[in-house]
Structure formats: structure tokens, C-alpha cells
N, C-alpha and C positions, 0 to 999 in steps of 0.2 A: 504493500500499499504506500509506503514511502521510505525515506532513508533516516538513519539515525545519525546523532551529531559528528559522528566520524565519517559519515557520508555512505555507510553501510545501509542495506535493507533493514527493514525493523525485525525483531525476533519472532519466531513462531509464536511466542507468549502474547506479545504485544499486537501481532496480526489476529489472532484468535481472540484477543479482548475487543480490539476495534470492531470485528464482524459482530461480536455477541451485542456489543452496546448499538450497534446498526439494526441487527435484528429485533432488538427489543423496542426499536421506536424511542430510545433516548437520546439518539443524536442522527443527523442526517449523513449522507456520504460527503457532502459538502463541508460540513463542519468539521467532520474528521479529517479531510484533507487539510484544512486551515490548522488545524492541531497539529499533525503531522507537520507541518511546515514549521510552526513554532518551534516543535522538538527537534527539528533539523537545525533550527537556528541557534537554538541555547543549550539543547542537550536536556533539558527539564525532562522528567519522567511524564509519560503521556496521562498517567492519573492524575499528577498535580496540574498539569495546565488546564485537563478537561474541568477540574473542579474549580481552579482559579478563575476559568472564563465564565464559571456558572452554568457551563452547558449540562453539566450532571450533578447531583448531591453527593454527599458522603455516602449516605444510605444506598443509592444507586450504585455506586460505584463498588461498594463493598458486597452487595448481592450478586452482581454481575462477576466479581473475582470469586466469589464463593462458588458460583456455578463453573467457572473456568477452572477453578484448582482442584474442584471437588473435596473442599473443604467445608465442614457444616458452619452455617451462619448462626450465631446467637446474639439475640438482640437485647443488650444490657439494660436497655431502659426497663425492660419486663422482667427479664431473668433474675431469679433469685439467687444469691451466693452463699454458699455454704461456708460459715466461717473457719470449719477444719480445712478448707483448701486453701484461702489466702493467708491461712497463719503458717502455711509451710513455705511460703515464699517471701522473703524481706521487701521491704517496701522499696529501697533502693534498686533491687533487681526488676522489681514488677514496672518501676518508672522508667528504668534503662532500656528495657525491651518493648514498652508498651503492653505488656502483657498481665492479664488479671486472670488468676484461679478461680475457678467458680464451683466446681465439684469434684468428688472423687468417686469414680465408677470401677466398681471391682480394684483392680490393682494400678490404675490409671488416674492422673491428674488432669482434668480437662482445664486447658488454659485458654483464654480467649485473647488472640494476638491481633494487632494490626497489621502484622506481617508473618503470616504462619509458614513462609519460606525462609525464614531466618534458620538456617539450621544450627548456628552457634550460639542463638538464644534457645534452642529446644534442648541441646547440649548441657548448657550451663543450668538451665532448670532441672533438667533429668539428675545433674550432679548434685545440686543444694538439694533437692526434695528426696533423691534415692527413690524416685518412681518414674514409671513409664508417662511420658507426656502425650497427652491426646489434643493436638493444636485444634482450635476453632478460630474463624475469623468473625471480628467485630469492628465497628466504626470506630476509629482512634480516640474522637472526641468523646464518646461513650466510655471508652476504656479508661481514660484519665480521670473523668468522672467518678467512675465507681472506683478507682484507686484512691481518690480523695475522700470518698464517703466511707470506705470500709477500713483503710489503714489509719484508724484513729490513733491518738498519740497515748492512750493509756499506760501502755506498756514502757514507752518511751519516758514517760514521766515517773512513772515507778522506779524505773532504772536509775534516774538522774536522784529522784528522792532518797533512795536506799543509800546514796553515797553521802548523806548530809549527816548521820550519825559518826561518820568517821572523820568529819572535819569540825570539830568541836570550837575551833576559834572563828569559823566563819560567820556566825550570827554576830558574834562581838564585833567582828570587822566591820559588818554592816551597818551596825547600829552607831559604832563612834565614827564610821566613814575613814578608817583609817589607810586601809588599802585599796584602791580603785582598782587595781590589777587584781587582787584577790576575789573580789567582789564580782568583777567581770567574767572571772574563769568559774565561779562558785555553780555547783550543779543546780542550786535553788534558781540560779538565773537562767541557766537553760530550760530548766522546769517551766518557768513564768512564760518564756517565750513560746514554748511548745504549745500551751495552754490557750494563750492568746492567738496564736497562728490555727489552731484546730477551730476556734469560734468563729474565727473570719471564714475559714473555710466552709463552716455549716452554716453560715447565714446568722449566726447568733446576734441578736440586738444587746444581750446584756451577758455577763459571766458573774455569777454566785458563788463566792468563796464563803464557806459557812462553818465555822467550829462548831461541833458537836459534843457530846459528852466523852465519846472514845475516837473521834475521827476527824478528819474534815472533809466535808462535800463538796463538791463543786459542780454545778447545773448551769446549763445553757438555756437561754430563752431563743427558741427558735420558733418563729411565725406566730409570736404570742404565748407560747407555752413553754413551762420549764422542763427540761429533761435533765436526769441524772447522768454526768458523764464521767465521773470517777471517785473514788473515796480514797483519801491520803491519811497517813499515819498521823496523829495529833502533834507528835513532836516537831514536824516541820512547820508548823503554823506561824510560829514568831517569825522564822526566817521569811515566810513566804510573804507575809504581813509587811516585813521591812522593805522587802525589795519592792514589792508595788507602792508602798509610802514614798520611798526614794525616787522612783520614777514620774510619781503625781506630785512630788515637791512638797509633801507633807511633813509635817513635826513628827519624826518617827520616835520620839521619846513621850509623845503625848498619846496615851491610850483611853483616857475616861472621856473626852470630849470628842463629839462627832467632827470629821475633818471631810473636806472635798479638794479635789484637784484634778489636773488633767495631762496627758502625755500623749505622745505621737509614736504608733509602733509601725513597722515596715513589716509586711507579710507578702514575700514573693515580689511581685512587681506593684503590689497595692498598697498605699500609704493609709492607715486609718487613725482617727484620732479617739483616745480612749478617755471617758470622763469616770474619775473612782471618787466614791463615797464610802466613809468608814463610819461604823458605830459600834460602841463596845456592848457586847451582851454578857450573859452570866458565864458563858462557855470562852468569851475572849472575843477580839474584834472581828467583827463581818465585813467583809468587802464586798461591795457591788461595782462593776464595771460597766459602764455604757460604751457599746461599740458603735460611733459614729462613722458610718460610711460615706465618705465624700460624694461618692456618686449619686447618694440619693437626694443630695442637696440640690441638685441639678435637674431632677425629674420636671418635666414639663407638666401643666396641670392635666393635660390630657392622658397621662399615665398614672393617674392616682385613683381612676375608677370611677370618675363622675359619668353618669349618664348624659346623653347629648343635651338635651332640655336644660337640666339642672347646670350643665358646663356654661352654656351660652347665657343663662342668666347671671351666672356668678361673674363671668367675663364683664357683661354689663356693669356690674358694679365697680368692677377694678378701673374702668374706663371714667368713673365719675371723678372729678378733679379736687371734690373735698369731702369729708365726711367719714363716719367709722364703719369699718368693717370688721367683725368679729367671728373667731373661728371657735366652736365649742365643743367640748368633749372632755371624758376622763383623761387621766394619767395613761399614755401609751396608745391613744386614739389616732396620733399622726398629726396633730395640731401644728406642730413646728413644719414638719415636711409641706403640710399646705401652704403655711405663710411663706416660706422660701420658694416654693414653686410660683406663689403669686407675685412675689417681689421678683423674681425671674423674668415675668411678662411685662414688666414695667419698663418705661423707657428710662434708661439711667444716665444718657449723656444729656438730656435737656432738664432733667428733674434731679434736685438733691434730695437723696435716700438716706436716711439716718436710722440705725437699728440700737435698741437698747434692750439687752437681754442679760440673762442670768443661768447659766452661762451663755458666752457666745459659743455657738455650737459650730458652725461654718463661717468660713470668710468669702467675701464675694469681691470681685474687681469692681471700682466704682461705686462702692458703699461704703460708708462708714459705721463701721461697728462700734459699739460702747459696751464695755462691761460692767455690770452692777458690782459697786463695792461698798457694802454697808460700813465696814470698819473707815473708810475714807469720807464716810457721810454721803456717799452716792447711792442712793436708792432708785426705785423707778420713777418716784416722784419727783426728786429733787434732779435726776437726769433729765426728766420730761422738761421741767422748766430751763434748765439749760439748753436744751435742744431748741427749743422756741426762740432762743435769741440767735441761733446760728443759720437762719433764712434755710428751713428746711423746706420741701415739696410734700415729701413723703416721709411719714415715720411708723417704723414697725416696733411695736412694745411686745417684749416676748410674752408677758401675760400680766392680765388684771388681778391683783391678789387681795386688795384692799380698798378701802372707800377711797382715800386720797389719790391714788393711782386712778382709781374709776373716772373721778371727777376732772382730775386734769387731763385726761386723756379724751373725754368727750368734750371738755373746753377746748382743747387743740383742734378738734375735729370741726367745732363750730366756727374757729377763726381762719377758715381757709387752707387747712392741711388735709391730706388722705391720710388717716391713721388705720394700721392693721394691728390687730392683736388677738390674743387667745383669752378664752376664761371657761372655768370650770362649771359647766352646766347640763343638765341631762339631753336637753333638744334644744332646737331654735326658739321655741315659745318660752322655755326656761329661761334664757338668756335675759329676755326683757324683765323678768321678775327677780333674777338674781342682780341687774343693774340696780333694781328698785331697793333690794335689800342692802346692797351698798351704800345707800344714801344717795342715789342721783335720782333726781326730778323727774317725773315722767315726761314734762315739757322738753326737757334736754335731750332725753332719749329719743323723743319722736321727732326732735329738730335734726339731731345729730347722726343717727343711727342710719346707715344707708341699707344694711341688712346683715344676715346671719348665716354661716354655715355650720351645722351640727353634724359630727361625723363619729364613726366607729370604724376599727378594723376587723374584717373576717378573712379568713384563710381562703386560698384558692384551691380549686380542685387540680390536682395534679392531672395534667393533660395527656401524661405518658401512660397512666393505669388507669384511666377513668372508664366505667361502666356504668350501665344504666340500672336503677335500682328502684324498688317500689317504696314509694312515700306511705309513710305510717298514717294512722287515721289522725294524729295530732297535727301532722305536716299538712295533710289534705284540708281539714278544718283551717288551719292557719292561712291557706290559699283562698279556699272559698270565702273566708271573712275579707281577707285584704283586697283579693284580685277579682274576687267573684268567678273564680274559675276551679275547676277540678283537676289537679295536677296529679295525675295518678303514677307517675315515675319522672325521676330526674338523675342527672349525672353525679355521681360521687367516686372518689379514688379507691381502688381496692389495697393499694400500697405496692410499689416498687421500688428498685434500688436507688432511684433518682430522689424519690421524696423521703427515703428511710422508713419506708413501708407504713407511713403515716396518711398516704392518700390526699396529702396537701402540699402545696409547693407554693411558698410565697404568700403576700397579702394583699388585699386591695381594701379600699375604702367604701363606706356604705354613706350615703350624704344625705342632708335634708337642707335645702338651699331656700330659705325665707327673703323675699325683697320687700322691705318697708313700704307699702303702698299706702295712699292716703286714708282708706278705709282702715288699714292695721293703726295707724296713727290714732286716728279719731277713738278706735276701740280702747286704745291704751290710756289715752286722756280722759277717756268717760271710765276709767277703772273697770274695763270689761275683764272677767275670769279668763285663766289660762284655757279651758276647754271652747269658749267663745271666740277667742283671738284664733286657736288652731283650726278650728271650723272655717274661720273666714279666709285662714291663710291658703287650706286645702281647697276651697272653692275658687280661689285667685291662681291655683295651678302649683300649689306646692306639694311634691312628692314627701312623704313621710319616710323617714329611714326604714321604717317596715316595709312600705311599700316599694322603696328602692332595693332592699335586700332581697326581697322574693322575684323582683324583675332579674336581678343577677343569678338566682336559682335556675329560672326558666333559660337563661343565657347559658348555663352551666358554668357559670364563673366562680360560684360558692355551692355550698349546701343548704338545706334547710335547717340542719342541725347548728349550723354555725349560725346562721340568723336568727333562730329561735333562743340559741344561747347568749348571745352578743347584743341584741337589738329588739326582740319581740316584746320587753317589757317597757318599751320607750313610746310614749306618744299615744295618739289615738288611731282609731279605724281610718283608713283611706277610703275615702268615698268616690 
């Protein structure tokens, strides 16, 4: 069909692969001729050129190569991995050969490989495991993901921790900061790096390091749920705590008072910010590390789970030149992410944007962030007064926590500024009454508030293992009540390697967007109750979070159980 880089004809294997791709209608003869010319020009492999040019996918190529080489194809997105299999091969070897051991069949170890023709890899694997290797072929990206998922750091951490006993001077060196070299080489330092690195790989938002009566428990919060990852001996707790407090620039000699700080960690090519907080318990200091993935700070609003109509309504709010927009929800509901995505949609070149936060979680170009510092007398209230003298156009206030901040924030909105902030309230209507509780007059709320977004986070269905499931009676009743529909089945994940057998992969938002109309303003001023204002907002087109969540169930985004658990106790019935 063509020539290789040295001017020779293509090998019989390459010819056969080309022919199979054409016969499978994955590529035309003309496209293959183009690929061969590229191969002739730069010597790259046919497979690499085909994928690089977008002519075939990794999955297509792997399936065709499976037929060509008569090596079975294993889909690692769905195939369960036997822990007895991957424990026989070290992680370094698995990564070197892009090979994932998946099961033991009789006397053979089944290994999914990106290149099952690599005889050296098969020989090395056989020598390492002392077993017969039965190669299978898989998509290289899926193999890398499976390695990340299954080769947890538990054993490596335990190995490093076991050396702490033999280094009695290590903790003393850390606490007195006598020897930076000793600290840098200490096993406890490597253990901390491994714990943080695995948390980033597992998409954890928080790391909990909790001393118990007889052990130290390490848990990760993944997609909103806590999972116990490892248990460490209690004798390493002091060293572990000291290392983390040094990284976060805390006072390591102070144990009785709560402290907080932050530091930056590099995991592979990714740089993450870590926010640390400590508190003393009866068993010792508990530390929680919030993992701040910088990529989330630059998510557009369209990636946060807004349905088209609520998103269009919210974007209209952001185009208002002045007034206040509030994002409501409990801790962990994604309020800060929504605020940052909102700021990213604003013009930073012709508008002066200032943020005041506690703490400043992410940094943006062309935006001036201010960190609250109560010790220096800089609170949200005092900071807002200072910002008003700096000629701002847009102000982002991290959170409205007290009466003084609430009053100054809404006064700022009434004096020609666009103000974005977050507040703790159950739903959009609850925000109005929360502001009243904080001492803000209803006429100020009706004049200054543009609108409210209330939200919750729900887990997304894993698309790699989703299957149709029968709805329970409770779920069918919820659909009938809220959507006036009888949904007999919906998609849920049955669990696979990519979602760690949970059936969920990632999270999305469920939203309630309320625009302050003239009717709602009049209702607030005439002291209407929450139910009356909610009915009015729904009549004007507001989708409640319950309604929004069940629509996402219909779209196979999330499951009924997630909506019922996280959202269904909120708000009223959608009419």
C-alpha cells in the first residue's frame, strides 16, 4: 500500500491492519493513502498517525489490533480487577510496560497490555510473578487509569511509617527545625507526599487525618462521600501532624488552639493548593486538608450543571450593571465554584474587580484578591469599607456571615456596584428571610437584590457502567408529584473500575434560580410568607431544586436516590 520511512514497502502486519480498517469502514482508502504518506515522511507509526489525525479512536484501533493479532480485547472500563492479580506486579513495572494484571486463571496471570507483542515485557512479568503470562490487549489510556485506581499507596505509606520507630530523633528534629536535611529525608515526609498524591489521583476534595484511641484513620472525601483509605499506627501521629503544620506554616508548638494555613503541592504535572485546618480532640490533633484543584476555578458556568433556561436567566443577572447576586447553599454545595465561574464571565479589562475572601482559594489574572485577616483588623466589614474607596466596579464577597457584612454588602450594591456573594440558606426563598434575620430592612433587599441561585451537589452517574434500573415506589411517587410523570426506570451505575465500583463519577450542581421581579419585591414588602413568595416565583418560571434534580434524573445525569437524599427535603412542589 505504501512505503515506510526508509523507502521500503509497508510490513505485512501494517498492510493487514490498513486493510482491516478499510474493510470495517473506519477509514477510506484515500485517507489511508494520506496516512501512508505521513508515515513515509516522518517515520511515525501508522496507529499513532491515524489517532493523531482523528481518523480513528483509541478504542477502534485497539479492537482492530485485537482481531489482527488474535489477542483478546479487555475493556478495562467494565472489567473487574482481582486484587490477587495486580498485587503480584509492582506498580513501577506495570507503568513501565503499560500493563495491568486483571485476574488469575488456573496457572496463568492475565495481563492487559497496550502492546501485547512486547516479548521483553512478557518475559519480565513472567520472571517477576513466576507465572505464565496470558496477554490481552486494552486501550492504553484505560490501562493507565486502572493503574492509578488500583495501585493505591497504602502499602508504600505503611512501609515508610514502619521506619519512624527506628528514627527517634526525627520528631524532635521536626519540632525544633534543627535539621532541614533530616526532615526532607524522613520517611514521614515521604508518607505525607504519598497520601496527598493519592488523594489527587482519586479526585478527593478533602483528606481527613483523625487520631483514634488506638490508631490514626485517614479518609478521603470523593464526590461528596467519605471513604476510609488506610489505618496508621498511633505512634506516628505526632510526626505526621508536625510535618503538615510545618508545610502549612502553623505554630507546631501550639496544640490546644485551632489553627489553619495553606501550602502548595505538586503531584506529577498538576499543582494543587492545600488548605489545612487543625483542632484538638481528646485523642490528639485532627487535621483536615482541603484539596483545591486550580482547574475547577476556571470552569465555565456551562460546565456546572445549569439547565439551559436557568443558565440564561442567571447570565442575564450577571449583565446587570449594579445590584447584589447571592449564591446560597450549605457548606460543600459548590458556592465558591459558582462565584468564580461567574467572575470569569465578566469583562476584566474595562471593569475593576476586587474580591475579599476568607481564605483566598484561587488567584486570577486582572482581579485583585484581598485576604481577610481579623488579627490585623481586616474583616469582611472593614474590608468592604476600604474597597468602596478603591473605585471598584465589581466586588466578590466570599460569604455573608453577620449583620454588619450583610448591611454593608447591600449598601454597596445600592451605590452603583455589582456585588456577588454567598450565604447559608436552604433555598432561594430562604435567602430573603435570612437577610431579614441578619437585620437588613426589606426595602433594602427589594431595592438591592438582583436575584438568587440556590444549589446542591449531586453525584453523576458513571457513563461507563450505567444500566437501566427499575424505579422504586417512592421514586415513582416523587416523579408523579413533582413532574406529573410516571418514570418506571432510569439509569444508574452498576459499578466499574473507573468509578471504584460506586456507580458514580464526578459531581454536578442542582440549581434554583430566582430573579427578583416587581411582583416578588411587592410580596416581600407586604410581608408575604415563604410559601406565598415561592408559589409566585414558580408561577414566574422558577424551577425548584427538586424539579431541576428530577429533570437531571430523566437525562441520566444523576439518580433518584441522589436527588431524594440531597434535595427532596427542600422547597415546595413544582407546579
